[in-house]
NUTI-752084 format. One line per 5 residues: their letters; for each residue x, y, z of N, C-alpha, C. Coordinates in Angstrom, 1 decimal. Each point is the difference from the previous one (the first is absolute). Layout:
NUTI-752084
a) X:Y:Z:X:Y:Z:X:Y:Z ~ ...;
END
This chain:
NUTI-752084
makls) -237.8:-117.1:-29.5:-0.6:-0.6:-1.5:1.6:-0.2:-0.5 ~ 0.1:-1.0:-0.7:1.1:-0.7:-0.5:0.1:0.7:-1.5 ~ 1.2:0.3:-0.4:0.2:0.5:-1.4:-0.4:-1.0:-1.1 ~ -0.6:0.2:-0.7:-0.5:-1.0:-1.1:1.1:0.2:-1.2 ~ 0.2:-1.4:-0.5:0.9:-0.3:-1.2:-0.5:0.8:-1.3;
lfdrr) 0.8:0.3:-0.8:-0.2:0.5:-1.3:-1.3:-1.0:-0.6 ~ 0.4:-1.3:-0.1:-1.2:-0.8:-0.3:-1.1:0.3:0.2 ~ -0.3:-0.1:1.6:-1.2:0.2:0.6:-0.5:1.1:-0.1 ~ 0.7:1.5:-0.4:-0.5:1.0:-0.1:-0.9:0.0:-1.5 ~ 1.0:-0.7:-0.9:-0.7:0.0:-1.3:-1.3:-0.6:-0.1;
rrrvr) -0.1:-1.4:0.8:-1.0:-0.4:-0.1:-1.6:0.7:0.5 ~ 0.6:0.6:1.4:-1.3:0.7:0.4:-0.3:1.4:-1.1 ~ 1.0:0.5:-0.6:-0.6:0.8:-0.7:-0.6:-0.4:-1.2 ~ 0.4:-1.1:-0.6:-0.7:-1.0:-1.0:-1.3:0.0:0.4 ~ -0.1:-0.9:0.9:-1.5:-0.7:0.5:-1.0:1.3:0.3;
talka) 0.6:1.2:0.7:-1.0:1.3:0.2:-0.4:0.5:-1.4 ~ 1.0:0.2:-0.9:-0.6:0.4:-1.4:-0.8:-1.0:-0.7 ~ 0.1:-1.1:-0.1:-0.7:-1.3:-0.3:-1.5:0.0:0.9 ~ -0.2:0.3:1.1:-1.3:0.2:0.5:-0.7:1.0:-0.6 ~ 0.8:1.0:-0.1:-0.9:1.2:-0.5:-0.6:0.0:-1.3;
raggr) 0.6:-1.0:-0.9:-0.4:0.1:-1.7:-0.8:-1.3:-0.1 ~ 0.2:-1.1:0.9:-0.7:-1.0:-0.1:-1.6:-0.2:-0.8 ~ -0.8:0.5:0.6:-1.2:0.0:-0.6:-0.7:-1.2:0.1 ~ 0.3:-0.8:1.0:-0.7:-1.2:-0.1:0.7:-1.1:-0.8 ~ 0.9:0.2:-0.6:1.0:-1.1:-0.8:0.5:-0.7:0.8;
prlsv) 0.2:-1.3:-0.6:1.1:-1.1:1.0:1.3:0.7:-0.2 ~ 1.1:-0.5:0.7:1.4:0.5:0.1:0.7:-1.1:-0.7 ~ 1.1:0.2:-0.8:0.6:-0.9:-0.3:1.5:0.2:0.6 ~ 0.3:-1.1:1.1:1.0:0.3:0.9:1.2:-0.8:-0.5 ~ 1.2:0.7:0.2:1.2:-0.8:-0.6:1.1:-0.1:1.2;
hrsgr) 0.4:-1.0:0.1:1.2:-0.4:0.9:1.2:-0.6:-0.9 ~ 1.1:0.8:0.5:1.1:-0.7:-0.7:1.1:-0.4:1.0 ~ 0.6:-1.3:-0.3:1.0:-0.4:1.2:1.3:-0.3:-1.0 ~ 0.9:0.0:0.5:1.4:-0.4:-0.5:-0.5:-1.2:-1.3 ~ -0.4:-1.1:0.4:-0.2:-1.0:-1.0:-1.1:-0.2:-0.6;
hiyaq) -1.4:0.7:0.2:-1.1:-0.2:-0.5:-0.7:1.3:-0.1 ~ -1.2:-0.1:-0.6:-1.1:1.2:0.0:-1.3:-0.5:-0.1 ~ -0.5:0.6:1.0:-1.7:-0.2:0.4:-0.9:1.0:-0.3 ~ -1.2:-0.4:-0.9:-0.9:1.2:-0.1:-1.5:-0.7:0.4 ~ -0.8:0.8:0.5:-1.3:-0.4:0.3:-0.8:1.2:-0.1;
iidda) -1.2:-0.3:-0.5:-1.3:0.9:-0.1:-0.9:0.0:1.1 ~ -0.2:1.0:0.9:-0.7:0.1:1.2:-0.9:0.9:-0.2 ~ -1.3:-0.5:0.8:-1.3:0.7:0.0:0.0:0.4:1.6 ~ 0.5:1.3:0.2:0.3:0.5:1.2:-1.4:0.4:1.1 ~ -1.4:-0.1:-1.0:-1.1:0.4:0.8:-0.2:-1.4:0.4;
egkti) 0.0:-1.5:-0.4:-0.2:-1.0:0.4:0.9:-0.7:0.9 ~ 1.5:0.4:-0.2:1.0:-0.6:0.5:0.4:-1.1:-0.4 ~ 0.0:-0.3:-1.5:0.0:-1.5:-0.6:1.1:0.4:-1.3 ~ 0.6:-1.1:-0.3:1.0:0.1:-1.0:-0.9:-0.4:-1.3 ~ 0.0:0.5:-1.0:-0.8:-0.1:-1.4:0.7:-1.4:-0.5;
asast) 1.4:0.5:-0.4:0.7:-0.6:-0.9:1.5:0.0:0.4 ~ 0.7:-0.8:-0.2:1.7:-0.1:0.3:0.8:-0.6:-0.9 ~ 1.1:0.6:-0.1:1.2:-1.0:-0.7:1.3:0.4:0.5 ~ 1.0:-0.8:-0.3:1.1:0.2:0.4:1.2:-1.2:-0.8 ~ 1.3:0.4:0.1:0.8:-0.9:-0.5:0.3:-1.4:0.7;
ltkgs) -0.7:-0.3:1.1:-0.3:-1.2:0.7:-1.2:-1.1:-0.6 ~ -0.8:0.9:-0.5:-1.4:-0.6:-0.7:0.5:-1.0:-0.9 ~ -0.9:-1.1:-0.4:0.5:-0.9:-0.9:-0.2:0.7:-1.1 ~ 0.7:-0.8:-1.2:0.4:0.8:-1.4:0.9:1.1:-0.1 ~ 0.4:0.5:1.1:1.1:1.2:0.1:1.5:-0.9:-0.6;
kgpga) 0.7:0.5:-0.9:1.3:-0.5:-0.5:1.0:0.6:0.7 ~ 1.1:-0.7:0.2:1.3:0.7:0.0:0.0:0.8:1.3 ~ 0.9:0.7:0.4:0.3:0.8:1.2:-1.1:1.2:0.0 ~ -0.1:0.2:1.3:-1.0:0.8:0.4:0.5:1.3:-0.3 ~ 1.1:0.6:0.2:0.6:1.5:0.5:0.5:0.2:-1.4;
tcdaa) -0.9:0.0:-1.1:0.4:0.6:-1.3:-1.3:0.8:-0.4 ~ 0.4:1.0:-0.9:-1.0:0.9:-0.6:-1.0:-0.7:-0.9 ~ 0.4:-1.4:-0.6:-0.9:-0.9:-1.1:-0.9:-0.5:1.3 ~ 0.5:-0.4:1.1:-0.8:-0.8:0.8:-1.3:0.5:0.5 ~ 1.0:1.6:0.1:-1.4:0.8:1.0:-1.2:0.4:-1.5;
alvgk) 0.2:0.1:-0.8:-0.7:0.3:-1.2:-1.0:-1.2:-0.4 ~ 0.4:-1.2:0.4:-0.7:-0.9:-0.2:-0.6:-0.1:1.3 ~ -0.2:0.0:1.0:-0.7:0.4:1.3:-1.2:1.0:-0.5 ~ 0.4:1.2:-0.4:-0.9:0.8:-0.2:-0.8:-0.2:-1.0 ~ 0.2:-0.7:-1.2:-1.0:-0.6:-1.0:-1.1:-1.0:0.5;
tlaea) 1.1:-0.8:1.0:-1.0:-1.3:0.7:-1.3:0.6:0.9 ~ 0.5:1.3:0.7:-0.9:0.3:1.0:-1.0:0.8:-0.8 ~ 0.3:0.6:-1.2:-1.0:0.8:-0.7:-1.1:-1.1:-0.8 ~ 0.3:-0.9:-0.1:-0.7:-1.3:-0.6:-0.8:-0.2:0.9 ~ 0.2:-0.3:1.4:-0.7:-0.6:1.1:-0.9:1.0:0.0;
akakg) 0.2:1.4:0.6:-0.7:1.0:0.2:-1.3:0.2:-1.2 ~ 0.7:-0.2:-1.1:-1.4:0.4:-1.1:-1.0:-1.5:0.1 ~ 0.5:-1.1:0.5:-0.6:-0.9:0.1:-0.9:0.0:1.5 ~ 0.2:0.9:0.7:-1.0:0.2:1.1:-0.9:1.1:-0.3 ~ 0.5:0.8:-1.2:-1.0:1.3:-0.2:0.6:1.1:0.4;
vtavv) 1.6:0.4:0.4:0.2:1.2:0.2:0.9:0.4:-1.0 ~ -0.2:1.3:-0.5:0.8:0.6:-1.1:0.6:1.5:0.6 ~ -0.4:0.6:1.0:0.6:1.2:0.7:0.3:-0.2:1.2 ~ 1.4:0.1:0.3:0.6:0.2:1.4:0.8:1.4:0.3 ~ 0.4:-0.4:1.2:1.0:1.3:0.3:1.4:-0.5:0.5;
fdrgg) 1.3:0.3:-0.7:1.1:-0.9:0.1:0.7:0.5:1.4 ~ 0.1:-0.9:0.9:1.0:0.2:1.5:1.2:-0.5:-0.3 ~ 1.0:0.5:-0.1:1.4:-0.2:-0.3:0.5:-0.1:1.4 ~ -0.7:0.2:1.1:0.8:-0.2:1.4:0.8:1.3:0.1 ~ 1.3:-0.4:0.6:1.0:0.7:-0.1:1.2:-0.1:-1.0;
flfhg) -0.4:-0.8:-1.1:1.0:-0.4:-0.8:-0.1:1.2:-0.9 ~ 1.0:0.1:-0.7:0.1:0.9:-1.1:-0.8:-0.5:-1.3 ~ -0.3:0.9:-0.7:-0.8:-0.3:-1.1:1.1:0.1:-1.2 ~ 1.1:-1.2:-0.1:1.2:-0.2:-0.7:0.2:-1.7:-0.1 ~ 0.3:-0.6:-1.1:0.5:-0.9:-0.3:-1.0:-1.5:0.3;
rvkal) 0.1:-0.9:0.9:-1.4:-0.8:-0.1:-1.2:0.4:0.3 ~ -0.1:1.1:1.2:-1.1:0.4:0.1:-0.8:0.7:-1.3 ~ 0.8:0.8:-0.7:-0.6:0.7:-1.3:-0.1:-1.1:-1.2 ~ 0.7:-1.3:0.3:-0.3:-0.9:-1.2:-1.3:-0.7:0.2 ~ 0.0:-0.2:1.5:-1.3:-0.7:0.4:-1.5:0.9:-0.3;
adaar) 0.4:1.4:0.1:-1.2:1.1:-0.4:-0.5:0.1:-1.3 ~ 1.2:-0.3:-0.6:-0.1:0.3:-1.6:-0.7:-1.2:-0.7 ~ 0.5:-1.2:0.5:-0.5:-1.4:-0.5:-1.7:0.0:0.5 ~ -0.2:0.6:1.1:-1.6:-0.2:0.6:-0.5:1.0:-1.0 ~ 0.3:1.2:-0.3:-0.6:1.0:-0.7:-0.2:-0.7:-1.3;
eggle) 0.9:-0.7:-0.7:-0.2:-0.6:-1.3:-1.0:-1.0:-0.2 ~ 0.1:-0.8:1.3:-1.3:-1.1:0.4:-1.2:0.6:0.1 ~ 0.0:1.2:0.1:-1.7:0.6:-0.1:-0.3:0.5:1.5 ~ 0.9:0.3:1.0:-0.5:0.5:1.1:0.3:1.6:-0.2 ~ -0.9:1.0:0.4:0.0:1.3:0.1:0.6:0.4:1.0;
f) 1.0:0.9:0.1:0.6:0.9:1.3:0.8:1.0:-0.4;
END
């Protein structure tokens, strides 16, 4: 068995804790790259994406690797989720630390009306 990277260990730990407390709620999954940030709300029971937003979608302005851009993605995602009738989610940060762009996205999604 190969040794896991710290990122992969964090991802497994987060996902395990997330499954334990999900309670049938959809999952808000975040992926952060060097240039962009992506977020989607996924219904794991059906295996379908309910809503998604990223710095690559239409209407996003400026560079994608900033906290302001991440906050705009969070706000956009919250609006899309509310339009589909989703208000409560569980936050899946993957193996990313809850800091900087990931935190900005989460805070904006909360301000937009999502509960987690």
